[in-house]
N, C-alpha and C positions, 0 to 999 in steps of 0.2 A: 431906468424904466425898461422893462422888457417890451420887445416889439412882437406882437402876435404874428404867427405865420401859419400857413396851411400845413397840416400834418402830412407825412408821407402816406401814400396809399398802402394798403396792407394785403397780405395773403390770407384769403378765407380758408379756414380749416374747420371741418365738421367731423367730430368723433361720433361714432355710432356704436351703441351697445345693443345687442340683440340676443334673443333667447333661442334662435335657430339660425344657422348659417344661411339657410335658403332665403331669408328675408333680403339678403343682399341683392337678389335679382329684381326685387320690387323697389328697393331703396334707391339704387343707382339711377334709374331714369327719372325718378321724382326729384332727386337732388340736381341732376343736370338740367332739367326743365326750369327749375327755380333759380339756379345760380350759374348756369353756363357749363361749358366743358370742364371735365375733371382733368387736372394736370398730373396728379400723383395719387396713388392709393397705397396705404400701408399693407403689409402682409397681415394675416390674422395676428393680433396682439394678445398676449396673455391677459387674462382677466381674473386672476386669483388673489387680487389685492384687497378686496372688500366683499362683504356679503350684503351691502346696503340695498341692492336691487333684488335680491333673491325672493323676498316675500311677495313682491309685486310681479316679477318677471320669471321667477323660477331659476333653476340652475341646471347645467352650466350656462354661462353667458359668454358671448364672443364680441370682440371689438375690432372694428375697421376704422381707419381714418381717411377721409377724402379731402383732397386739397384741390382748389379750383384755379383754373388758368387765369381768369381775369382778376386783376387787383381790385379791391373794394376801398371805399372811403371808410375810415375808422368809425365815423359816426353812423354808419349803416348797421352796426352790430345789434342794436336793440330791435330794429325792424327784422333782421335776419333771425333773431331768437324767437320773435313772434311767429315767423313763418315755420320754423322747425317745431315750435309747440303745436302748431296746427297739424304738421306731419305726424307727430306722436299720436294725436287723436285719430287720424286716419288709419294708422296701423294698430290701434288699440282694439281690444275686444272687451266690451263693457268698460269697467274702470281699470282694466289691467293693460299696461303698455306691453307691447312686444318688442318695441324699439325705443331707445332713448337717444336723442340727438343732443350733442354738445357742440354748438357753434362757437367759434372763436376766431381770433386773427393773430397773425404773426407779423411782427416788424423786426428790424434788425436788433433791437434792444430788449424785446420781451415777447412773451406769449400770453394772450388774454383769453379767458373764456367768459361767455355770457351766462348769467344765472338769474333766476327770479328770487333767489334767497339773499336777504340782506345779512351782512356780517361786517365786522369792524374794518377789514382790509378790502372790502368791496366798495366801489364807487358807483353811485347811482348815475345811469346814463339816459334815463327817460323811459317812458312806455312801460313802467313797472319792472325794469330790467337793470341789473348791476353788472359791472365789469369786474372780473376776478383776475388779479395779477397772479398768474399761475407759475410762470418761469421767467427768470431774467437772464440776460446774456451778457457775458463779458469776453473780450478778446482773449484774456488770459485763461479763463476757466470754462468757456463755452456756456451752455445752458446750466443754470443753477436753480435748484429747488428752493422753496421757502417753507417756513414751518407749517403752512396751511396747504401746500401743494397736495392735490389728490394723489394717493399712492400710485395709481395707474399712470398718471402723467409724470411721476417721478421715476418711473422704471427706466432701466437702461435702454430697452428696445424703443420706448417712446421718445426718449431724448435723442437717440441715434436717428430715428426717423425725422423728428422735428429739426435736427441739425441739417439734414439733407433738404428739407423744405426751406430752411433759412438760406442755404446756398442758392437754391433755385429762385427764391424771392429776390435775392440781391441781383441776380442776372436779369430778372424781369424788371426790377426797379431801374436798373441801368438802361434797359431798352426803352422804358417809358420816358425816362429823362432825356434820352437821345432824341426821341420823337418830338418832345416839346421844344427842343433847341434847333430843330431843322427849319 
């Protein structure tokens, strides 16, 4: 019989796609107010992997990834996705988004994104939200893509950035565990 145990806390990661780099000045304070201090921010990441958002948001598009200092509970992801959906409405003009938010979390073995779209590899986590297993991690190979990994999350730059996030997460996790044993 397996014995249930509490999952490790996770590192909150929010990817943002925007149609103007200037949106960053409005996005940053909104994210910090909702999720606390930002721990790491990616450089501008390439976004030439898909034209999926072009009809709605125009082109070119730009991507930044925000990582937050405080660890979260993994079961907070659905609520966080609801919050970022509200942010998309705030930054929209009419029915057109100017910013797309992709919240997810990182733990030592995987990177998960939240989505409202059901698919075979996505697990329902409540509140009309699904968890998308986006990347898996192995000590031998680092982060590995899966056949359904979004091309921008499979890019070398993104994997390099998320590897740094994972290293920071492991330090944060060690610190949290040290506090609970004091």
